[in-house]
C-alpha positions in Angstrom: -40.3 0.0 -7.8 -37.4 2.4 -8.5 -34.9 1.2 -11.1 -31.6 0.0 -9.8 -28.4 0.7 -11.6 -25.8 -2.1 -11.8 -22.8 -2.2 -14.1 -23.1 -4.8 -16.9 -20.8 -6.3 -19.5 -21.9 -4.1 -22.3 -21.1 -1.0 -20.2 -17.7 -2.3 -19.3 -16.6 -3.2 -22.8 -17.8 0.2 -24.1 -15.8 1.8 -21.3 -12.5 0.3 -22.4 -13.0 1.2 -26.1 -10.7 4.2 -25.8 -7.3 5.5 -26.9 -5.2 3.2 -24.7 -1.7 2.6 -26.1 -1.3 -1.2 -26.2 1.6 -2.8 -28.1 1.8 -6.5 -29.1 4.1 -8.1 -31.7 5.8 -4.8 -32.4 2.7 -2.8 -33.4 -0.2 -0.9 -31.8 -3.1 -3.1 -31.0 -5.9 -0.6 -31.6 -9.2 -1.5 -30.2 -8.5 -4.2 -27.6 -12.2 -5.3 -27.5 -11.9 -6.6 -31.1 -8.2 -7.5 -31.3 -7.7 -11.3 -31.7 -5.1 -11.3 -28.9 -7.5 -9.9 -26.3 -11.2 -9.9 -27.4 -12.3 -13.2 -25.8 -10.7 -12.3 -22.5 -12.5 -8.9 -22.7 -15.7 -10.8 -23.3 -15.0 -13.0 -20.2 -14.7 -9.9 -18.1 -17.9 -8.7 -19.6 -19.6 -11.9 -18.6 -18.5 -11.2 -15.0 -20.4 -7.9 -15.0 -23.3 -9.5 -16.8 -23.4 -12.2 -14.1 -23.7 -9.5 -11.3 -26.3 -7.6 -13.2 -28.5 -10.7 -13.8 -31.6 -10.3 -11.6 -31.0 -13.8 -10.3 -27.6 -12.8 -8.9 -28.0 -9.2 -7.9 -28.5 -9.8 -4.2 -25.7 -12.3 -4.1 -23.2 -10.2 -6.0 -23.9 -6.6 -5.2 -24.7 -4.2 -2.4 -26.2 -0.7 -2.4 -23.4 1.9 -2.4 -25.9 4.8 -2.6 -29.6 5.0 -3.3 -30.4 3.5 -6.7 -26.9 2.2 -7.2 -25.6 -1.3 -6.5 -22.0 -2.4 -7.0 -20.0 -5.5 -6.6 -19.5 -6.8 -3.0 -15.7 -6.7 -3.5 -16.1 -3.1 -2.5 -18.0 -3.9 0.6 -16.3 -3.2 4.0 -17.8 -5.9 6.2 -18.7 -4.9 9.7 -19.3 -8.4 11.0 -18.4 -12.0 10.3 -21.8 -12.5 8.7 -21.2 -9.7 6.2 -17.7 -11.0 5.5 -19.2 -14.4 4.6 -21.8 -12.7 2.3 -18.9 -10.9 0.6 -17.0 -14.2 0.3 -19.9 -16.0 -1.3 -20.1 -13.3 -4.0 -16.3 -13.5 -4.8 -16.4 -17.3 -4.9 -19.4 -17.1 -7.3 -17.6 -14.7 -9.6 -14.5 -17.0 -9.6 -16.7 -19.8 -10.6 -17.5 -18.0 -13.9 -13.8 -18.2 -14.9 -13.0 -21.4 -12.8 -10.4 -19.5 -10.8 -8.1 -18.8 -13.9 -8.4 -15.0 -13.9 -6.2 -13.9 -11.0 -6.6 -10.2 -11.6 -10.4 -10.2 -12.0 -11.9 -6.9 -10.9 -12.5 -8.1 -7.3 -8.8 -8.4 -6.6 -7.6 -4.8 -6.6 -11.0 -3.7 -5.3 -10.3 -5.9 -2.3 -6.8 -4.4 -1.9 -8.0 -0.8 -2.0 -11.0 -1.5 0.2 -8.6 -2.9 2.8 -6.5 0.3 2.5 -9.6 2.4 2.9 -10.4 0.6 6.2 -7.1 2.1 7.4 -7.6 5.6 6.1 -6.2 7.0 9.4 -2.8 5.5 8.4 -2.9 7.8 5.3 -3.9 10.8 7.5 -0.9 10.2 9.8 1.4 11.0 6.8 -0.7 13.6 5.0 -4.3 14.7 5.6 -4.4 16.1 2.1 -3.3 12.8 0.4 -5.8 10.9 2.7 -8.6 13.1 1.5 -7.6 12.4 -2.1 -7.7 8.7 -1.5 -11.1 8.9 0.2 -12.6 10.9 -2.7 -11.1 8.6 -5.3 -12.5 5.5 -3.5 -15.9 7.1 -3.5 -15.6 7.5 -7.3 -14.2 4.0 -7.8 -16.9 2.3 -5.7 -19.9 4.3 -7.1 -18.7 3.6 -10.7 -17.7 -0.1 -9.9 -14.6 0.4 -12.0 -12.2 -2.4 -12.9 -8.8 -1.5 -11.5 -5.6 -3.5 -12.0 -2.3 -2.6 -10.3 1.4 -2.3 -10.9 3.2 -2.5 -7.5 6.4 -4.3 -8.4 9.5 -2.8 -10.1 11.3 -4.4 -13.0 13.7 -7.1 -11.9 16.8 -5.6 -13.4 20.0 -6.3 -11.2 18.7 -8.0 -8.1 22.0 -7.4 -6.3 21.4 -3.6 -6.2 18.7 -1.3 -4.6 16.2 0.3 -7.0 18.0 3.7 -6.7 21.3 2.1 -7.7 20.2 0.5 -10.9 22.2 1.3 -14.1 20.4 3.1 -16.8 17.9 6.0 -16.7 14.2 5.7 -16.4 14.0 2.0 -15.3 11.8 2.3 -12.3 8.7 4.6 -12.4 9.7 7.8 -10.5 8.6 11.3 -10.0 10.5 13.5 -12.4 8.6 16.7 -12.1 5.8 18.4 -10.2 3.8 21.6 -10.2 0.6 23.0 -8.8 -1.4 20.6 -11.0 0.3 17.3 -10.0 3.3 15.0 -10.5 4.9 13.6 -13.6 6.0 10.0 -13.7 8.6 8.4 -15.9 9.8 4.7 -15.9 8.4 1.2 -15.7 6.3 -1.0 -13.4 5.1 -4.6 -13.6 3.2 -7.0 -13.7 0.2 -5.3 -15.3 -1.9 -8.4 -15.2 -5.4 -7.6 -16.6 -4.3 -4.1 -17.5 -5.4 -4.3 -21.1 -9.0 -5.0 -20.0 -9.1 -2.7 -17.0 -10.5 0.9 -16.7 -7.6 2.2 -14.5 -4.3 1.2 -13.0 -3.3 1.7 -9.3 0.4 2.4 -9.1 2.3 1.8 -5.9 5.3 0.2 -4.2 4.8 -3.1 -2.5 8.5 -3.7 -2.3 10.4 -1.9 0.5 12.0 1.4 -0.4 15.0 3.0 1.4 15.9 6.6 2.4 17.2 8.3 -0.7 14.5 6.6 -2.9 11.9 9.2 -2.3 11.4 9.9 -6.0 10.1 6.3 -6.3 7.8 6.7 -3.2 4.3 7.4 -4.4 1.0 5.8 -5.1 -1.7 7.0 -7.5 -4.5 5.9 -9.9 -4.4 6.5 -13.6 -6.8 5.8 -16.4 -5.5 3.2 -18.9 -5.9 5.7 -21.7 -3.8 8.4 -20.0 -1.4 10.3 -22.3 2.0 8.8 -22.1 1.0 5.5 -20.5 2.3 2.6 -22.7 1.3 -1.0 -22.3 3.7 -3.7 -23.6 1.8 -7.0 -23.8 3.5 -10.4 -23.4 2.7 -13.1 -25.9 -1.1 -13.7 -26.1 -2.0 -17.3 -25.4 -5.5 -16.4 -26.6 -4.2 -15.4 -30.0 -2.0 -18.6 -30.1 -4.9 -20.9 -29.3 -5.5 -23.3 -32.1 -9.3 -23.2 -31.5 -11.7 -23.2 -28.6 -11.8 -27.0 -28.9 -8.0 -27.3 -28.7 -7.4 -24.6 -26.0 -10.7 -24.0 -24.2 -9.1 -22.1 -21.2 -6.5 -20.1 -23.1 -9.1 -19.1 -25.7 -11.2 -17.4 -23.0 -9.3 -16.7 -19.8 -5.9 -15.4 -20.9 -6.0 -12.2 -18.7 -2.6 -11.1 -20.1 0.3 -9.6 -18.3 2.1 -6.4 -19.4 4.9 -4.1 -18.7 3.6 -0.6 -18.0 5.8 2.2 -19.1 5.1 5.8 -17.9 6.4 8.2 -20.6 6.1 11.4 -18.7 2.5 10.7 -17.5 1.0 13.6 -15.6 -1.1 12.7 -12.5 -3.2 15.3 -10.9 -2.9 15.8 -7.1 -6.4 14.5 -6.5 -5.2 11.1 -7.7 -2.0 11.0 -5.7 -2.4 9.1 -2.4 1.2 8.8 -1.0 3.9 11.2 -1.9 7.7 11.0 -1.4 7.4 9.0 1.8 9.1 5.6 1.7 7.4 4.6 5.0 3.9 5.7 3.8 4.3 3.4 0.8 4.9 0.5 3.2 2.2 1.5 5.6 -0.6 1.7 3.0 -0.3 -2.0 2.5 0.9 -3.3 5.8 -0.4 -0.9 8.5 -3.9 -1.1 6.9 -5.8 -4.3 6.1 -4.9 -3.7 2.4 -2.4 -6.5 2.0 -4.6 -8.9 4.0 -7.7 -8.2 1.9 -5.9 -8.6 -1.5 -4.5 -12.0 -0.5 -7.7 -13.1 1.1 -9.4 -12.6 -2.3 -6.6 -14.6 -3.9 -7.2 -17.5 -1.5 -11.0 -17.5 -2.3 -10.2 -17.6 -6.0 -7.7 -20.4 -5.5 -10.2 -22.6 -3.7 -12.4 -22.5 -6.8 -9.4 -23.3 -9.1 -8.3 -26.2 -6.9 -11.8 -27.7 -7.0 -11.8 -27.4 -10.8 -8.4 -29.2 -11.0 -9.7 -31.8 -8.5 -12.7 -32.4 -10.8 -10.3 -32.8 -13.8 -8.3 -35.3 -11.8 -11.3 -37.4 -11.0 -12.6 -37.3 -14.6 -9.2 -38.4 -15.9 -9.3 -41.5 -13.9 -12.9 -42.3 -14.9 -12.0 -41.7 -18.5 -9.1 -44.1 -18.6 -10.7 -46.6 -16.3 -8.4 -46.4 -13.3 -10.7 -44.8 -10.8 -11.5 -48.0 -8.9 -7.9 -48.9 -8.3 -7.0 -48.5 -4.6 -3.7 -46.7 -5.4 -5.5 -44.3 -7.7 -8.2 -43.6 -5.0 -5.4 -42.9 -2.6 -4.0 -40.2 -5.0 -7.5 -38.7 -5.4 -8.1 -38.8 -1.7 -4.8 -36.9 -1.2 -5.8 -34.3 -3.7 -9.3 -34.0 -2.1 -7.7 -33.6 1.3 -5.4 -30.8 0.2 -8.2 -28.9 -1.6 -10.4 -29.3 1.5 -7.6 -28.1 3.7 -7.3 -24.9 1.7 -11.1 -24.4 1.8 -11.1 -25.1 5.5 -8.4 -22.6 6.2 -10.5 -20.0 4.3 -13.4 -20.6 6.7 -11.0 -20.7 9.6 -9.4 -17.3 8.9 -12.9 -15.8 8.7 -14.1 -17.4 12.0 -10.9 -16.3 13.8 -11.1 -12.8 12.4 -11.1 -9.5 14.4 -12.5 -6.0 14.3 -10.2 -3.3 12.8 -11.4 0.3 12.9 -15.0 -1.0 13.0 -14.6 -3.5 10.2 -14.3 -7.3 10.4 -11.0 -8.6 8.9 -9.8 -12.2 8.6 -7.1 -13.6 10.8 -3.8 -12.6 9.2 -1.7 -15.5 10.6 -4.0 -18.1 9.1 -4.2 -16.2 5.8 -0.4 -16.1 5.4 -0.1 -19.7 6.5 -2.6 -20.7 3.7 -0.6 -18.6 1.2 2.7 -20.4 2.1 1.0 -23.8 1.8 -0.7 -23.1 -1.5 2.5 -21.8 -3.1 3.9 -25.3 -2.5 0.6 -27.1 -3.2 -0.1 -25.9 -6.7 2.9 -27.5 -8.3 2.2 -30.7 -6.4 -1.4 -30.7 -7.6 -0.3 -30.4 -11.2 2.4 -33.1 -10.8 -0.2 -35.5 -9.3 -2.6 -34.9 -12.1 0.1 -35.6 -14.6 0.8 -38.9 -12.8 -2.8 -39.8 -13.0 -3.1 -39.0 -16.7 0.0 -40.8 -17.9 0.2 -40.5 -21.7 -3.4 -39.7 -22.1 -2.9 -35.9 -22.5 -0.1 -36.4 -25.1 -1.5 -38.8 -27.7 -4.2 -36.6 -29.0 -5.1 -35.4 -32.5 -3.1 -32.5 -33.6 -6.1 -30.2 -33.7 -9.9 -30.2 -34.1 -9.3 -30.3 -37.9 -8.3 -34.0 -37.6 -11.9 -34.7 -36.6 -13.1 -33.0 -39.8 -11.2 -35.5 -42.0 -13.4 -38.6 -42.4 -10.4 -41.0 -42.8 -8.7 -39.6 -39.6 -12.0 -39.5 -37.7 -12.4 -43.2 -38.4 -9.0 -44.0 -36.9 -9.7 -41.6 -34.0 -12.9 -43.4 -33.2 -11.0 -46.7 -33.1 -8.1 -45.5 -30.9 -9.5 -42.9 -28.5 -11.5 -45.4 -26.5 -13.1 -44.7 -23.1 -15.7 -46.5 -21.1 -16.9 -43.1 -19.8 -17.5 -41.2 -23.0 -17.4 -41.4 -26.8 -14.1 -40.9 -28.7 -14.7 -37.3 -29.8 -15.7 -36.4 -26.2 -12.6 -38.1 -24.9 -10.4 -36.0 -27.2 -12.3 -32.8 -26.2 -11.8 -33.6 -22.5 -8.1 -34.3 -22.7 -7.6 -31.1 -24.7 -9.2 -29.3 -21.7 -7.0 -31.2 -19.2 -3.8 -30.4 -21.1 -4.7 -26.7 -21.3 -5.1 -26.6 -17.6 -2.0 -28.7 -16.8 0.5 -28.8 -19.6 0.0 -26.1 -22.2 1.9 -22.7 -22.4 -1.2 -21.2 -20.8 -1.0 -23.7 -17.9 2.7 -23.1 -17.5 2.1 -19.4 -17.0 -0.5 -20.3 -14.3 2.0 -22.6 -12.7 4.5 -19.8 -12.4 1.8 -17.3 -11.4 0.5 -19.3 -8.5 4.0 -19.8 -7.2 5.0 -16.1 -7.3 2.0 -13.8 -7.6 2.4 -13.0 -3.8 6.2 -12.9 -4.0 8.9 -15.5 -3.6 8.4 -18.0 -0.8 10.9 -16.3 1.5 8.6 -13.3 1.4 5.4 -15.2 2.1 7.1 -17.2 4.8 8.3 -13.8 6.2 4.6 -12.7 6.4 3.8 -16.0 8.2 6.6 -15.5 10.7 5.7 -11.8 11.3 2.0 -12.5 12.0 2.2 -15.8 13.9 1.5 -15.8 17.7 4.9 -16.8 18.9 4.3 -16.0 22.6 1.3 -18.3 22.4 3.4 -21.3 21.5 6.6 -20.5 23.5 4.3 -19.9 26.5 3.3 -23.5 26.3 7.0 -24.5 26.6 7.6 -22.1 29.4 4.5 -23.4 31.2 5.8 -27.0 31.0 9.3 -25.9 32.1 7.9 -24.1 35.2 6.1 -27.2 36.3 9.2 -29.0 37.5 12.5 -28.0 39.1 16.2 -28.4 38.2 17.7 -29.9 41.4 18.8 -33.6 41.3 16.5 -34.4 44.3 13.4 -33.3 42.4 14.5 -35.0 39.3 15.2 -38.3 41.1 12.0 -38.1 43.0 10.1 -37.8 39.7 11.9 -40.9 38.5 
């Protein structure tokens, strides 16, 4: 049997051991694969690639991109409902490795760009040359199974002004020069979630641009170690974790967020996909299935995360002995119903999908409806878990070192009582629960799930735009047409 090549964790980690310029706490980080702010998250990404390369998971996780080469199914452009379900099973399995806590795992931007590739004709309408560049780049990205992140949002700055009206030079990434070799970019983009662990970054504009902002209107792909590309990390929750025992999620799954500053970064034409067209920047997301596919992946990941939180909620009630109380079962039933609703909407958007350019794509209206609902649901989930837990997540030992002190351990064993588990295990469990619900790491996830797809007026706008309004107003019109308006008809009906 011919040997099959599949990207593994060792290969990925070796691939990001480069000269990328990452700053944290005022200094250059150096090798991100060994730096204490990032190394465990890097290992977690490595485990994803090891998972797909494991012979037990190869068929589930990968498909053949060319003879002898298998890549992650996130790159797969499904041609039927059955293929889409196969692809979903792979993405859900990968999310299970990080329990849904890595929102920019490699399958996210792969899904976005795969959706854009499904609509390659949209690129051709604006520029055949840029479309060819995108097609060639995607061939490279797929065959090498690269980890792409993206920066598609501009710095907030003064929200009362358009991007082209902002005070101060070099705020928003813009084309400042060009020649026969390519374009030069200067300025900033956000939020580079996962950028520190990725191979490359996709740069684009998800936010609308206006005429006159053509210098901001481009999309391209850049290696993370490109000359002039500077990555400014936020605080590392991994580095701040007291220990794996005290912060088990933050210690492993802090994917990081970063401001990306382009300090005269040169991008060759073969990596430029839209160019000085404000409408092309919009179209690559919304006239192709790109925006749909990236948010479909997010809903798959979120189903896994909600199930994990649901499991935490159940274990909390078992641990403190309230799980048989009717009012507690009501709360758990509510959480279970909400988690099942999200999962059911995932299956529904698949079943109600349609063919687009020969590819099977989920129902956009149901997708955006799920997105609006889950933006509201995540904070409610966390709030309900807090109610179920009461003070149990607060009155915990200060750190794992308390358990190493014989005198303190004796007290801990007398006071951390549970019918479900020994005292040390109770402490361990509630440390996990707090890291998921109440820690700084958890607070970031709270904010992330509320805003990763934009403010709610944006997601509600997508729901409004894609809903079948004639279908529902037609029901009203049908009823109205079934009776008349004259008093004689009205009295006869009475």
